[in-house]
N, C-alpha and C positions, 0 to 999 in steps of 0.2 A: 308871531306876528304871521296871518294870515295873506295869501297873494291872491290879488283881486283877479276874482274869474275872467275870461279871455273870454271875449264876444262873440257868437257864432254868428258863422256867416251861410250863405243858402248851402254850397255844394265843396265837398272836399274827395279831391284825387287821390287815389290809393295805391302805391304804387309797388310791390313785392319787387325787388330785387337779385339777379342772381347775373355773376359776371356780364354787365351789362352795360360797361363803357361805351360799347361800339353803338348802341343804340338808345340808350335813356336822354340822352342830350337833345334827340330833335324832338324825341314826345312828348317832355318837359315844354320846346318852343311853340309845340302844335298846343300844348293846352292853355300855355297861358294868352296864347292869341285871342281865345273863345270868350264869348261874351256871354256871361252869366249874368242875371238880374240877381241881387244878393252880395255876389262877390263867390268866388270858390280862392281852394289853395289848395298845394301838392302837399302832400307825405307819402315821401320817400324812403323803403326800408330795403337796407344793406344785408342783404341774407346770406355773408360767408362769401364765398370767391374768393379767387385767385389772381383778378386784373384791378384796373386801378380804376374800378366803380367809385371808390370813395372821391376820390381827387377830383373828378369828374360834377358830381354833385355838389363838393366843395366851390364851383366857380358857378353852378347853377343857384346855388344862396345867393349868393353876390350880386348874379347878374338878372335872374329871371325878373320879369314883371309883374306875377303874384308872389305872394307868401309863401315861401318852401320850408320844409321840415325834413328832415334827415335822421332817419336812427340808422342805427347798425347794430346787429348781430354779434355778439362775440363769435358765434361759428354760426354754423348752415344748420337751421332747425327745420325747413321746411317752409311751402311755401303756404299753404293754411297759418305757418304760426307767426309768420310775417303777417300775413292780412289783418291779423288781430293785431299782432303791435300796433298797426298802422292807424284800425281802428281806435285804440286806446288812446292815440296821438291829435285823431281829426276833432276838428270844431265844427263840421258842416251840417246841418240838421238834415243833407241827406249826405249818403257816400258812395262813391262808386269806384271799383276794383279793377284795377285794368291790367294787361300786361306788358314787362318792361320793351319788349319787341317788335311794337308799334304793331301786331296783329289787331288789336283794338283799337280802333279808329276811333278818338277823343270827339268826334264830331255825334259820333253813334251811342257815347256815354251821355251827352247830351240829351238824347232821344229816350235813352234811360228813365235819366233824373225828370224830363216834362211829364213821361208815360205817367214814372208814381209821382207826383206832385199833382198830375189830372187828375187818378183814379182814385186818389187814397191809399195803393198798396204800399207792405210795408216791404215788399221784396220782387225785384221785378228783375229778373234774366234775359240773356242775350240772348236767341234764337241763332246762328245760323244759317243763312242761305246757302251759301259755300264754303267750304270749307277749304283753306289752304295751309293743311297740315301732313304730316306725312302718313302713309297709309296705317305703320302702327300707329300711332298716336289717335287718327281716327278711331281704330278701332278700338284701344285702348277707353275713345271716351263715349263710343257705344255702349262696351261692354258693361261700364260702369255703371252708367246710366239703367241700364238693363237691370242691372242688380242693384241699383238703387230702389229699382220698382219694388222690390222683393220684400227689403230691409228696412225700407224709411217709410214713414206715412205722407206719402204725396201722391198726389193723382197718375194712375198710370202712364208712364207715358210722356208726361211733363219733364220736356228740356232741362237739365240742370248742367252751368255753364260756370267757370271763373269770372266772367264778365257779367257784372252782376250790380246794381242801385239796391243799397238796405236805406231805410231811415233812421236817423240816430236815436231812434228809440227804443228800435231794433239792435241797433249797433252794442248799445249798452246794456242790454238785457246778454247778448251773446258773450260779450268782454270780460263777464265775471265769470265765465268757464276758466279754469287752471290746471285740467287735467294734460297732461305731454303730448298728447296725438290728438289734437282738436282734426274735426270733421267739419269744416263752416255749412255747410248745405243738413246735415244731421243735424247739427245746433240750431240754426236757422229754423227748417220746421220743427223742433221743437218748441218753440216760444211762438209761431205765426202761421195761419194759414192763410193770412193776404198776401196771395203769391200770384204774380203773373210774369208774363216772356213775351217779347215782342222782337222781332227778325231784325237781324244787322247786318250788316255784311262785316265781313271777315277780309284783311290785306296778307299779303305774302311778308313773310319775314325778311325785315330790311337787308341784317349782317349775320352770320355767324349759325349757330345750328342750335336746335332746341333741345333743352335738358329734359327731356319727359324722355323715364327710361322705365322698364320694366320692374328694379328696385321701388320706383317710387309709385310706379301703377300698384303694385303689390302695396304697400303703405298703404296708400290709401285706400283700397279695399279695404284691408286688416279695422283700419281706422272706421269706417262708412261701420262695415258687420261688428265688431268687437266691442267698439265703444259705443255705439248707437242703436243696436237691436239684438234683441235674444233666439230670431231667428236660429242660428244654427246650434244654439241648445234645444229649439223644439224640433229643429231636424233630426238629430242625433235620440230625442224620445220617440218620434215616430219612428226612425228606424228601430227602435227597440222592440216594438209594439212590432210592427214588420216580419221582425224575425222571431218573436215569440212565437204569433202566429203558427211562421212555416212549421216551427219546432213542435207546434203542435199538432197541426195538421199530419207531420211526420210520425210523433207518437201514436197518433191513432190508427194511421197506417199500420204501422207495426204489430199494434196491437191487435188489427182485423187478421192481420197475414198469422200472428201467431196462435190464435185461439183457429183459424183454417189448419193448423198444421203446417205452415208454410213458411213460417218467419227464419230468419235467418239465424245460422246457428252464432252458439257462444256470446248469446246478447249484446253484437255487435251493434244493431238498431235502436235496443234499449239505450247503451250508451251516448248514441252520439245523439236522437233523437232529445233525450234528458240535456246533452250536453247542448244543444240548440237552443233549446226552452233555456235554462238559465243563464244562456250566454243573454238572450234578448234583452230577459227582467233583468240584469245588470245592467246593461245598456238603458234601461227605462227609468230604472233609480238614480243612475247617474245625470241622466237627464235632468229630470225633478232632483236635486240637488243642485245640478250646475243651473237649473232656473231659479232656485233662490237666489244663488251663489250669483245671480245674475244679476237680478235685482238688486239684492245690496251694492254690486260691484256701479251700476246705474246711479245708487242711490249718494252713494261713496262721492262716485265723480259728479257731483252735485245737478243730474237731472232736476229739473224746474216741475212742481208738482202744477203751480199754478202761476201766473205771469199778471197782475194783476196791470192793464192798459191805463185804466183812469178809474175815479171815484164821482158817482154822483151824489149832489148831498140837497135834498128838499129843505126849505124853509115852511113850514108850516103853516107861518103867520101868512106870511104877502104868495105861497106860490112859487115862488122864486125856486129854479133848481140851477147847483152853483157847483161846477165840476171841475175838480181836483188833479 
């Protein structure tokens, strides 16, 4: 027997959690007090952690004024993995994901949603006017955005943040990705270019310290560069061409010196120039092979060739156009 499909609501708040026992209750209470036309719900994803976050969540499920769904991971898989889990359980026509520490005000999440509805954008990012993070995290966020300028197909300088609103259509496309190391912004930019951002406020963390570490930052970089870009392989190819060119110039210089009777003794120059040339050519070939392997890798990871947003069917008799 097929279970009946749950009715859609206007907005789902998805919150990935990690050791959030001291902060999540206040965040959920604040979201529950919002007035959302069409209704809203909250999806909490407990991504491991060692505190009593689940006990707090169970109380929230029983007492919250809005529907609350709690999903627990068997272990810590990472923030982006947790967000994807939350999106798969969301019923909203739009989804906003925000942090568990209260630094993303729910009232600002409403502004993201309202802007997405008003403009028809698939994704709306929150761009902070002032960030209340540690200098290390601010630097990491800045560096990540600069790196994604090179690696991803996004407008140069466009600010990517974890505070974003997406349409259910885009969330459904992205959640088909089954790879173990997702990078949400890379996935989103693969399926849509209808993106925008608005300036939002950012509040200081209410309790505890951030779990943002160098290890998590490096993991995020690797996901962005290796899973969603062939740029590192192309850099290897360019480096190979540059090295081979230097070796060729060195070979010409050695040949000229030898013809003038001033060449180095015992063939040292010949050996070194030939070594540099062939080393460069090897890098070129490895880069080309890597390009092919990289494309195969992205194909295996189900990078979409095309995403159908809608189909228009025209009635040749009446002249009507039907959209599905």
